N, C-alpha and C positions, 0 to 999 in steps of 0.2 A: 363153184368151190367144192373140192373133194373132201368130205369129212369122214371118210372111211378109214378104218385102222387095220393094219396088218399087225397082229399080236404074235410074238414069238417068245417063248420061254426057253432060254438057253441052258437051264439047269445050272450046274456048277462049271464055270468056265474062266480060264486064265484072263487076268485083267487086260494084259496087252493085246491078246488076241481079240478080245471083246472090243477094245478101243479101236482096233484096225477095222473091225467089222462095222462099228458105228460110222467111222470115217468114210467107208465105201458107201454105205446107205445115204450119208450126209452129201457126198459128192454127187451120187446119182440124182438126187433131188435138185441140187444147184445146177447141174448140167442141163436138166430139163428146163429150168427157169431161164438160164442163159439163152437156150435154144429158142424158147418162146419169145424172148426179147429181140433176139437178133433176126429171126426169120418170121416174126409176127405169127408164131404158131399158137396153137390152143391145146397143148398137150397137158393132161392132168398130172399133177405131182402127187405121189403117194405119201402116206403118213404111216410111221412105224412106232411100235411100243414094244420094247425089249425088257423082259424080266431076266434077272441073273443073280447067282451068288458067286462071289469071287473067293478064292483062296486069300489068306492074309496079305493085305497090301496097303500101303500108305501112298496117297497121292497128294501132290501140292499144286495148287492153282496158279495162274499166271502172276497174280499179285501177292501170292503167299510168301511167307518168311520161313526159310529153311531151318531156322532156329527153333521153330515150333515142332520139329521132329527132335525128340529128346534122346535118340539112340543113334549109334553109328552103324556102318555097314556090317561089322562083325556081330553086333548084337541083333541086327535085323535077320542075319543068317541063323543065328541061334534060336530065335523064336519062329523061324519058318516063314518070314515075311519078306516082301519085296517093296521097292519104292520107285515112284515115277513122277516126274514133273510133267504136267499136262496142260492142255489148252482150254481149260474151263475157267470161269470165274471163282472166286473164293480162296480160302487158305488151305490148310492141311486137313485131310479127311482119311478115315480108316474104312476099309471094307474087309469083310470076312465071312466065314460060314455062319449061317443063322441070321443073316442080314438081307433083307429084300432090297435090291438095287433095281431102280427102274430108269430106263433111258428112252424118253419120248423123242423121236427124230421126226419132227413135224415141219411142214411148211405152214407157218402161222398165217400166211395169207389165205389159207383155207379156213381159218377160224376168225382171228382178229389180229391186228398188227399192234401189240402192246406187250413188251417184255415183262413190265411191272405186273400187268394183269396175269400174264403167264405164270410167273412165280407165285403170286398169290393163289391162283386156282390149284397149283400143285400142293401148296401148303393146305388149302381147303380140303382137297382129296384125302390127305393124311389125317387132317382134324376130324372129318366125317367118319373115316374108317376107325379111328381110335374111339370115337364116341360110341360105336356099336359094341365096343368092349367095356364101356362104362367109365372111360377116362376122359377128363376135361383138358384136352390139349388146346394150345393156342399159339399165337405169334408173339414174338418178343421184339419190341420196337428197335428197329435198326440192325436186327440180327436174323438173317434169312434162315429159315428152317421151322421146325415144330417143336414146341417146348411144353413142359408141365410145371405148374406152380410158378408161373412168371411173376416177377416182382416180389418174390420172397427169398429167404436165405436157402431155400430148398429147390431153387430153379434147376431144371435139368433138361437136357436136349435128348430127344428120342429120334429125330430125323434131320439129317443134313441135306442140303441142297447146293448145287452148283451147276451152272449151265453155260453153254457157249451158243451164240447165234450169229449167223451171217446171212444177209439178205432174207431175213425172217425165217431162216431154217435153223432148228434147234438140235442140240445134241447134249450128251451127258444128262444129269437129271437129279434124282433123289436116292437116299439110302436110309431105309427105315429099320432100326434095330428091333428084331423080333426075339430071336434066341441067341443073340450075340454074346461072345466072351468079352465082357466089359474090361478085363484085364488089359486087353491090347490098347485101349484108350489111355492107359497110364504112361505110354511111351511117346505121347504127343500132347500138344496144347490144342484141343479140339477147335477146329475152324479159327484158331489163333485167339480164342476168347479165354482169358485166364479166370480161374476161380468158379467156373461153372461145371457142374457135374453132368454125366451122361447116364442114360438109362436105357432099358429095353422093354419091350412089351411083356415078356414072360416074368421079368422082375417085378414089374408093376402089378401084374396079375397074381403074383405069388405062385406061379406054375413052373414046373421043371421045363416044359416045352409047350409052345403054341403051334398050332397047325398052320404052317407057312402057306400051304395051298389055299386055305380058307382066307388068309389075310390078303393074298394076291387077288382072289375074286372080289373081295370088298373094295380094295383099291381100284381095280378096273371098272367096277360098277359105278363108283363115284366119279372117276375120270370121264367116262362116257356121258354121264349126266351133266357134269360141269362144262364139258367142251361141246356138248350136243353132238357127239360123234356116234359112230356105229362100227360094229366089227364086221369085216368082210372076210378075214381069214385069221385062224388061231392055230398055231403050230407049237408043238412041244418037242424038243430035241432029246 
């Protein structure tokens, strides 16, 4: 089993272009797996981890409700945002500057074959990272992602998640609000969950801005520990 990771930081990149790149990496892994099965080959499948920041964009998962986007095309254009229906699970999500988006494109057969465990470990990665900033983050029963003050009237989401998997190969991932403009969340019902607030790391810490590079390093450190992985290549674009 190959537990090595190719890490690539794409910087700020258009959502659609990044989605197409994800699909390319996803297909390359699937093609290797198909070849291995058909030809009884023993080719190793690679694992990728992409970091990116997107321009303002709203995405709707396969089972999502379009009514959870509260603005029309004209308003989208006015606030400089785009909208895509995509092939991950989950409902509506916002991505934008100041938010760390992570896309692990893994062959889970290199690690474990359990999607539930995969999602819980992604949540744990974020929980452990936020703990380093003195925040007690946690899961909310039945609501994928990472939250603060769960079970209180002040519950608020700080990290959204939505993944796709086929033949144990993953794509899409998580979006952690670090220095996000939270006003953009007012134009949607986040993840289709009414009455729950959204927050970001800088708001929770009372800071104007948090060092995004530092947060990425902490996330990656915890991901490697939780998945017992190793870095073989790290690239910044």
